C-alpha positions in Angstrom: 107.4 129.4 133.3 108.6 133.0 133.6 109.9 135.0 130.6 111.5 138.3 129.9 112.5 140.3 126.8 115.7 141.5 125.4 115.9 145.2 124.8 114.0 145.4 121.4 113.2 149.2 121.6 115.8 150.3 119.1 114.8 147.7 116.5 111.1 148.6 116.8 112.0 152.3 116.3 113.9 151.5 113.2 111.0 149.5 111.8 108.5 152.3 112.6 110.7 154.9 111.0 110.8 152.9 107.8 107.0 152.6 107.4 104.9 154.7 105.2 101.1 155.3 105.1 100.3 152.5 102.7 98.3 149.5 103.9 101.0 147.1 102.6 103.8 148.9 104.5 101.7 148.9 107.7 100.8 145.2 107.4 104.4 144.2 106.7 105.6 146.4 109.6 103.2 144.7 112.0 104.5 141.2 110.9 108.1 142.4 111.4 107.4 143.7 114.9 105.5 140.6 115.9 108.5 138.4 114.8 110.8 140.7 116.6 109.0 140.3 119.9 109.0 136.6 119.4 112.8 136.5 118.9 113.3 138.9 121.8 111.4 136.7 124.3 113.7 134.6 126.5 112.5 131.8 128.8 114.1 131.2 132.2 116.0 128.0 132.8 114.8 125.1 135.0 116.5 126.3 138.2 114.6 129.6 138.0 111.4 127.8 137.3 111.8 125.6 140.4 112.5 128.7 142.5 109.2 130.0 141.3 107.3 127.2 143.1 108.7 128.2 146.5 107.0 130.2 149.2 106.3 133.9 149.0 109.7 134.8 150.4 111.2 132.6 147.7 109.0 134.4 145.1 110.4 137.7 146.3 113.9 136.3 145.9 113.0 135.0 142.5 111.8 138.4 141.5 115.2 139.7 142.6 116.8 136.9 140.7 114.8 137.8 137.6 116.0 141.4 137.8 119.6 140.2 138.3 119.2 137.9 135.3 118.0 140.8 133.2 120.9 142.9 134.4 123.3 140.1 133.6 121.8 139.8 130.1 122.3 143.6 129.6 125.8 143.6 131.1 127.0 140.4 129.6 126.8 137.9 132.6 129.2 135.0 132.5 130.8 133.7 129.2 128.2 131.0 128.5 125.2 133.2 129.2 126.8 136.0 127.2 127.2 133.8 124.2 123.6 132.8 124.3 122.3 136.3 124.6 124.6 137.5 121.8 123.2 134.9 119.5 119.6 135.9 120.2 120.5 139.6 119.8 122.1 138.8 116.4 118.8 137.2 115.3 117.0 140.4 116.1 119.4 142.5 114.1 119.4 140.1 111.1 115.6 140.1 111.1 115.8 143.9 110.5 118.1 143.7 107.5 115.7 143.0 104.6 114.2 146.6 104.6 113.1 146.3 101.0 110.4 143.8 102.0 109.0 146.4 104.4 108.9 149.1 101.7 108.0 147.2 98.6 106.0 144.1 97.7 107.2 142.2 94.7 105.9 139.1 92.9 107.3 135.7 93.9 110.4 134.8 92.0 111.2 138.4 91.0 114.2 140.4 92.2 114.8 144.0 93.4 117.8 145.4 91.5 119.6 148.7 91.2 120.3 150.1 87.7 123.8 151.3 87.1 124.3 153.6 84.0 127.2 153.0 81.7 128.5 155.3 78.9 126.3 153.2 76.6 123.5 151.1 78.1 123.7 149.9 81.7 123.5 147.0 84.1 121.2 145.7 86.9 122.7 144.6 90.2 121.3 143.0 93.3 121.6 144.9 96.6 124.5 142.6 97.3 126.3 143.8 94.2 125.8 140.7 92.0 125.3 141.3 88.3 121.9 140.2 87.0 121.6 141.6 83.5 123.0 144.1 81.0 121.0 146.2 78.5 121.9 148.3 75.5 121.2 152.0 74.9 118.0 151.4 73.1 116.6 149.4 76.0 117.6 152.1 78.4 115.6 154.7 76.4 112.6 152.4 76.0 112.5 151.6 79.7 113.2 155.2 80.7 115.5 154.0 83.6 118.0 156.3 85.2 121.2 155.7 87.3 120.3 154.3 90.7 116.7 153.4 89.9 115.4 150.5 92.0 113.4 148.1 89.7 111.5 144.9 90.0 113.1 142.4 87.6 111.7 139.1 86.3 114.8 136.9 85.9 112.8 134.0 84.4 112.7 135.6 80.9 115.8 136.0 78.7 116.9 138.7 78.9 115.3 139.5 82.3 112.2 141.7 82.0 111.7 144.9 83.9 108.3 144.7 85.5 108.3 148.2 87.0 110.4 151.0 88.4 109.9 150.8 92.2 111.9 153.8 93.3 113.5 156.7 91.4 117.2 156.7 91.8 119.1 159.4 93.7 122.6 158.1 93.3 125.3 160.4 91.9 126.9 159.4 88.6 130.5 159.9 87.4 129.2 160.1 83.8 128.6 163.5 82.1 126.5 164.0 79.0 125.6 166.6 76.3 122.3 166.0 74.6 121.3 167.2 71.1 124.8 167.8 69.9 124.9 169.0 66.3 127.2 167.0 64.0 129.2 169.3 61.6 131.9 168.6 59.0 135.1 170.7 58.8 136.9 171.8 55.6 139.2 168.7 55.9 136.1 166.4 55.7 136.0 165.2 59.3 132.9 165.2 61.5 132.9 166.9 64.8 130.6 168.2 67.6 131.2 171.5 69.3 127.7 172.7 70.4 124.2 171.4 70.8 120.9 172.5 69.3 120.3 175.0 72.1 123.5 176.8 71.4 125.4 175.5 74.4 129.1 174.9 73.8 130.9 171.6 74.5 133.7 173.5 76.1 131.3 174.7 78.8 130.4 171.2 80.0 133.4 169.1 79.0 136.3 171.5 79.0 137.2 170.6 75.4 136.4 172.7 72.3 135.1 169.9 70.1 134.6 166.2 69.9 136.1 164.5 66.8 133.8 161.9 65.5 135.8 158.7 64.8 136.2 157.9 61.1 134.9 154.4 61.7 131.4 155.6 62.5 131.4 158.3 59.7 128.8 157.1 57.2 130.7 158.9 54.4 134.0 157.1 55.1 132.9 153.5 56.0 130.0 151.3 55.0 129.2 150.5 58.7 129.2 154.2 59.7 126.0 155.6 61.1 126.8 159.2 61.8 126.1 161.9 59.2 126.6 165.6 58.9 123.6 167.4 60.4 122.7 164.5 62.8 121.6 165.2 66.3 123.5 163.1 68.8 124.0 162.5 72.5 127.5 162.4 73.8 128.7 160.8 77.0 132.0 160.7 78.9 133.4 160.0 82.4 133.8 163.3 84.3 137.5 162.7 84.9 138.2 161.7 81.3 136.5 163.8 78.6 139.1 162.6 76.1 137.3 159.2 76.0 134.0 160.8 74.9 131.7 158.6 72.7 128.5 159.0 70.7 125.9 157.4 73.0 122.8 157.9 70.8 121.8 159.3 67.4 118.5 161.0 67.9 117.9 162.2 64.4 119.7 161.1 61.2 119.5 162.4 57.7 120.4 159.0 56.4 117.2 157.4 57.5 115.1 159.1 54.9 115.2 157.3 51.5 115.0 159.4 48.4 111.5 159.5 46.9 111.0 158.5 43.4 109.4 161.1 41.1 106.2 160.0 39.4 105.4 160.9 35.8 103.9 164.4 35.6 100.6 163.1 34.2 100.0 160.6 37.0 101.0 163.2 39.6 98.5 165.7 38.3 95.8 163.1 38.0 96.3 161.7 41.6 97.1 165.0 43.3 93.7 165.3 44.9 93.8 161.6 46.0 97.3 162.0 47.6 96.1 165.1 49.4 93.1 163.2 50.9 95.4 160.4 52.0 97.7 162.9 53.7 94.7 164.5 55.5 94.1 161.2 57.4 96.9 161.0 59.9 95.5 158.4 62.3 96.3 154.7 62.2 94.5 153.5 65.3 90.8 153.3 66.1 90.0 154.9 69.5 88.0 157.9 70.8 89.3 160.5 73.2 85.8 161.8 73.9 87.0 165.3 74.3 89.9 164.6 76.7 92.8 167.0 76.7 96.2 165.7 75.5 99.6 167.5 76.2 102.4 166.5 73.9 105.9 167.6 75.2 108.3 167.7 72.3 111.5 169.6 71.4 110.9 173.0 69.6 107.2 172.1 69.0 108.1 169.9 66.1 105.2 168.8 63.9 102.7 170.6 66.1 100.1 171.1 63.4 100.2 167.4 62.4 100.0 166.3 66.0 97.0 168.6 66.7 95.3 167.3 63.6 95.8 163.6 64.7 94.5 164.3 68.2 91.5 166.1 66.7 90.6 163.1 64.5 90.4 161.1 67.7 88.0 163.7 69.1 90.4 165.1 71.6 91.9 168.5 72.4 95.7 169.0 72.0 98.4 171.2 73.4 101.9 170.9 72.0 104.6 172.2 74.5 108.1 173.2 73.6 110.3 171.2 75.8 113.3 173.6 75.5 111.5 176.9 76.0 111.0 177.0 79.7 113.9 177.2 82.1 112.0 176.6 85.4 110.5 173.3 84.3 109.2 172.3 87.8 107.1 175.4 88.2 105.9 175.5 84.5 104.7 171.9 84.3 103.0 172.0 87.6 100.6 174.5 86.1 100.7 173.5 82.5 99.6 169.9 83.1 96.7 170.7 85.5 94.1 170.5 82.8 95.8 167.8 80.7 94.1 164.4 81.0 96.9 162.7 79.1 100.6 163.7 78.7 102.9 162.3 76.1 106.7 162.9 76.2 108.8 162.4 73.1 111.7 160.7 74.7 114.7 161.7 72.5 113.6 165.4 72.2 113.4 166.5 75.9 115.6 167.6 78.7 116.4 165.5 81.7 114.7 167.9 84.0 111.6 167.8 81.9 111.3 164.0 82.3 111.5 164.3 86.1 108.8 167.1 86.2 106.4 165.1 84.0 106.7 162.0 86.2 105.7 164.2 89.1 102.8 166.2 87.7 101.3 164.3 84.7 98.0 162.5 85.6 98.6 159.9 82.9 102.0 159.7 81.2 103.3 157.7 78.3 106.6 157.9 76.4 106.9 158.1 72.6 110.2 156.7 71.5 110.3 159.1 68.5 108.6 162.2 67.0 106.7 160.1 64.5 102.9 160.5 64.5 102.3 156.8 64.9 104.6 156.6 67.9 102.8 159.6 69.6 99.4 158.1 68.7 100.3 154.8 70.3 101.6 156.6 73.4 98.2 158.4 73.7 96.4 155.1 73.5 98.6 153.5 76.2 98.1 156.5 78.6 94.3 156.6 78.1 94.0 152.8 78.8 96.4 152.5 81.7 98.9 150.5 79.7 102.7 150.6 80.2 104.2 154.1 79.6 106.7 152.8 77.1 106.9 150.1 74.5 109.2 147.1 74.8 109.7 144.0 72.7 109.0 141.8 75.7 105.6 143.4 76.4 103.8 143.6 73.0 100.5 145.6 73.1 97.5 144.8 70.9 96.5 148.2 69.4 93.1 148.7 67.8 94.2 149.2 64.2 92.0 151.4 62.1 90.5 149.8 59.0 91.9 151.3 55.9 89.9 151.7 52.7 91.7 150.8 49.5 90.5 151.9 46.1 
């Protein structure tokens, strides 16, 4: 039985262009090309097969017939043959569609989804546009996902669990933001935001002089309010509608700290030395850095002495970096992180460009969800031991808690 192939060259070129240098990509590409050739192969019909058994002259004619058949396949041939060839050609094209399987390998039962950012929180969609899950703002910050990120999602858990970020997103967003806005109160008693902690004015990025904080979220005016004078907040709005601006996130709140009760003077004097000793021990976990270098990237070098002391107690070397000090973040972090074995980013106190640079240049990166010493300490432990960069409620981590001595 003679056989010939449909023109598969363009499909093979597309597959080759999509491959990278990884062994997984090359293996999947080979399988895809092998299947493509199988689909492209076309067996001749019975009449052509009988002609093949003729004399040499007949064979010459058959060769001519084969060429004619191929030309008919390319040009369309009669209606019946054209329909057959079209169907086979469709199979070749459809085999090429799932390009994600060529690029990425995911666990059975999991899904590849795109993350779409909202003013607050966001949603995960399949490549076909079907909604899979929605997450709130806290989850967005814990997962450190950005608009357009391609993630591997485990839909068997409730809510679906993000297994990993497969590809950083490059999709444009119609949402604008201002981070680290300073909440102030005017003479009339209303809260507003007109600038951020770096001195940038809201009018420069939103075209309005100030954002009026709604009374319903003003902690002074309502019991359910959560915004206070002096808070640091993130604002978000659609680029074509700054009048619908909202408070996306409260990074720092004065209302979180409860007033401390004063102890009697005698007890305070008596236990002053003991309290000082307790403050000197700032570690809560039991692990050894063995002299490794730790870089902590945090806004305005907050708590730098305490952080350096905590790293020192774990027998490591520490460098605290001001996240707002350097304008050329790409160039700076490329050199600053060369000698850092571990890098910790304090999530709520960094610029967006800093996050991208750290992902690119940090050898081992973990995200602390706050500027608290315990959060930074846990992040250092995760980075040192190859654990997830961020903490989530769906992936609890067993930390080696330090034994505390009680007198």
